[in-house]
N, C-alpha and C positions, 0 to 999 in steps of 0.2 A: 340633365344637364344637355346642353347642344352638344353636336357632336358638327365636327368640319371635316367635309368631304374633298381631297386631293387627289383631281385626276391624274391619270398616267401620264397624260400628253404635257401636262405643265411640266415634267419632272427635267424632258429634255431640257425647259429654258435655264435650271437651273447651274447654276455655278458655283460648288462649294471649295473654299480652300483647303488645302493639304490638313492642316493644322485647326482648321475652326470648328467650331461646337455648338451647337444647338441643339435644344430637345428633342426638332425633329430629324437629325442628321440618320439614327440609327436605322432612319424609317426610310428615309431619301437614299440612303445607298442601297438599301434592298426594298425597290418600289413594286407593287403589284397594281392590279387593276385599280386600286384606288387605295389612300390609307385614311384614314379614320383617326381624327385627334380632338381627343378631351382636351375643353379648354376650358381652365380655373377659372370662376368668376365670368361666364356668359351665360349664363342664367339667371333668370328671376331666384334671388335666394333671401333670406331674412335672417337676421341677426339679433339675438336677445342679448339689451346692453348688461354690462356687469359692473364691478363697481373698479374705478379708474380708468376707465373708457371716458374719450372725447373723437368729437370728429375724426379727427386727425389719426388718429390710432385705425378706424373702422376705415378710414378711407384707404391708407396704407397694409392693410389686413386684402381688399378686396380690390387692389388696384384702382380705384374710382376716384373722382374729385370730391373735395367738399361739398364745390359748389352744387353737382350734382345731385350728390347725397341728400342735402339741405332741401334742395327744388323736388324731387321725390319723393319726401315724408312731409313737405311745406312747413319746415322748421323756420323759424325767423330767426335764430341767431344761434351760434355754435356753443353753447353754456345749457341747449333745450332737451339736451338726454338725458331720460329716465330711466334709473336703473330701474332693471327688470323691463322696462317697454322695450318691443319690437319694433325693429327696423327694417324697410323695405330697401333691397337692394336690387338697381336697377340693373337690365339686361345692359349687356357690352356690345358694341358694334365693331367688329376686328374686321376692316381688306383682306382679301386673302391676297390682294399683292403685296400691301405692306408686310405683312406677316412674311413670304416668301424672300421682299426684298432684303429682309434684316441678315436673312441665315448666313449670306456669306461674310457677311463684316461685324459678327461677333468680336468684341474687344479680345484681343490674348490676357491682356492686364486684366479684364472682369471676368473671364473666367478661374484664371489663374487665384485672382480672390476670393470667387464664391466656394472654389474647390478645399477654402478653409473653414466654412462654415462651422461652427459648434466647436470648434480648438479649441483650449481652456485660455484666458486670462492669466497672463502672472508679470508683473511688472518685472521689464529690465529684461525679458525674455524675447531673443531675436528668431522665431522658428527654427524650424520647421511643424514643432510639433505644438508648443507655445508660444504665445505674442504677448506684449505688450501694444499699445495702439500702435508707437511712432515705426516699433519693432514690425510689426504685420503691414506698416504701407510702404516702409524701406526695403522690407522682404518680398512683397510682390512686386514692386518699381523693380529692385534689381534682377529678379526672376526675366524681365520683357526688358532687363538692359539700359535702363536708365537709373542714373546713380542721383540720388539725392541722399542729403545730412542723416543721421541717426537719431536725431531726436524731434518731438515737433515743433520748439520754439523754433529750430534753423530748417526745418521742415518749409515751416513757413513763411522762409525768405527765399526761397530758391523759387525760378518758372517765372510765369507770366499770372499776374495778379488780378485775378476775375472777381465780381461781387454774385452775389446769388442770382440772380436774373440771368447771367451770362456763363451758370457751367454748364459744363459739357461733360458725358459720360468719362470716367477716366480723373476727374481733375481731382485732385487732393483738397480736401476743406477741412477747415479748421475754426478752432472753439474755444472758448473762455469758459472751462465747467467749476471754474474754482467757486466757492460758496460767496465769497464777497466779490463776485465777478471784479478779480484784480486789473482789468485790463489787455492779460499777457496771455500767448497761446498754450492750453494744457494737454489735446486732445487733436487728433488727425483721424479721417475716415476716407475713405474712395467713394467720389460720385457715382451713383449706378445710373442715374438720369429717372427722370419721374417723380422725382422729388424722394426720393432713396438713397441709402449708401449704408456702405458695410465699412465694418469698424470691431476693432476689439473691445469690448467695454468691458472697466469694471465693476461697472456696475450689475451684469449681466455675467462677469466670470466667463466672456468667452468672446468667441468671433461672430457675430449676431449683423440682420440687415433692418435699419433704423428710418424713421421718417423722420425728413427737415421741418414739417410742420406740425410734429410734436411740441410741444409750447415747450418744451424742456430743452431743446435744440434750438429752434426755431429764434426762441431771446438771446443765445448764447452764441448762436453762429457770425462766426469775425470776416472769414473771405475765403475762398480759394483758388488753389495756384494750378497753372497747367504745367504739367511738368515734362511731356510727350517728345518735346524740343531737347530735352536733357539727356537722350540716347546716347549709352556710353560707345566712345570712339572702337573700331572693331582692329 
């Protein structure tokens, strides 16, 4: 795995908010001559295809676009995966300037959401130890001063409605996960960026991160809602 070296000289130009979060924060607050950071997915790697895998799941696992994986492995279609075959995972180039520029801007809402990863899914639960999907989103939003309704159907009616291509980090995203696709909202999550979202999943029985490129969610996505303008008045 490649290592990223951050010289001490760059530390002086980095300003971090008091309550901001980033995996590098603890190291940035204790600078030495240089800081070495292991970056997951930066190295050339291989992945053995398992039952149930598709390009969307591999893309989400390594945070690499499907297009790049297909090109690197000379795949002609998304249905070209063979169980037991080996995929080559390409290098990812990460600009140091981009990495550092994001450190002071990590959303407190996304930080709060990620802190509950792995907590149990229980229908009707609103936290903090257990959640259902809309209980999770309402809890996270409320902790960040954003008032939204309790149920996914009602949450799907508040804030600015946005299409998938317009999604931004922190937007709520809505799905019709009913078997018959009845046309109304049955599930909600929080968009993390890069086609990933965090949600309390009844299928996984816990809070997880999933990819919007997974065929199930891609086919059932309805719309997003931007709710950051619903900050509670103090």
